C-alpha positions in Angstrom: 6.2 3.7 -0.8 8.3 0.6 -0.7 7.0 -2.1 -3.1 5.8 -5.4 -1.8 8.7 -7.3 -3.5 11.2 -5.4 -1.4 9.2 -5.8 1.8 9.1 -9.6 1.5 12.9 -9.7 2.0 12.6 -8.6 5.6 11.0 -10.1 8.7 8.2 -7.5 8.3 7.2 -5.4 5.2 7.2 -2.5 7.6 11.0 -2.6 8.1 11.8 -1.0 4.7 9.3 1.8 5.4 10.9 2.5 8.8 14.4 2.6 7.3 13.3 4.9 4.5 11.5 7.2 6.9 14.6 7.4 9.1 16.8 8.0 6.0 14.7 11.0 5.0 14.1 12.2 8.6 17.3 11.6 10.7 16.6 12.1 14.4 12.9 11.7 14.1 11.3 10.8 17.5 9.4 7.6 18.0 6.0 9.2 18.2 6.5 11.1 15.0 7.6 7.9 13.3 4.5 6.1 14.4 2.4 9.0 13.1 4.2 9.0 9.8 3.9 5.3 9.0 0.6 4.5 10.7 0.1 1.3 12.7 0.3 0.6 16.4 2.9 1.9 18.8 3.4 -1.6 20.1 4.3 -3.1 16.7 6.5 -0.1 15.8 8.3 -0.4 19.1 9.0 -4.1 18.6 10.4 -3.4 15.1 12.6 -0.6 16.5 14.0 -2.9 19.1 14.6 -5.5 16.4 16.4 -3.0 14.2 18.5 -1.8 17.1 19.5 -5.4 17.8 20.5 -5.8 14.1 22.6 -2.7 14.3 20.6 -0.8 11.7 19.3 2.0 13.9 20.3 3.7 17.2 18.2 5.5 19.7 19.3 8.6 21.6 17.5 10.1 24.5 16.4 13.7 24.2 18.2 15.9 26.8 15.1 17.9 27.9 12.6 15.0 27.8 14.4 11.8 28.8 11.4 9.6 27.9 11.6 10.8 24.3 14.0 9.0 22.0 15.3 10.1 18.6 16.1 7.5 16.0 19.1 7.5 13.6 20.3 5.1 11.1 23.7 3.5 11.7 26.2 3.2 8.9 24.8 -0.2 8.1 21.2 1.0 8.2 22.1 4.0 6.0 23.6 1.7 3.4 20.5 -0.5 3.3 18.2 2.5 3.2 20.1 3.9 0.2 19.7 0.6 -1.6 16.0 0.4 -0.7 15.5 3.8 -2.2 17.3 2.9 -5.4 15.4 -0.4 -5.7 12.1 1.4 -5.1 12.8 3.9 -7.8 13.6 1.1 -10.3 10.5 -0.8 -9.4 8.4 2.3 -9.9 9.7 2.9 -13.4 
């Protein structure tokens, strides 16, 4: 769980959660991400769009089900997620 101190650095405290979920589950599909973190599909979709615009995540369509998207961290997103994980561990000590 991302500490509140880390979450305040972002537009939404949910962003660090999303980045860490993707870091631990590359290729997770949007529905599974929503189930994993809780919350509404609308707010999660808006944050995904925001993170795509920032270049932190990318979306890839599933070949068999074109409406289903898989989410991956970009290089930038991966670097941030690694830092978040380290910060979270330090704060948890």
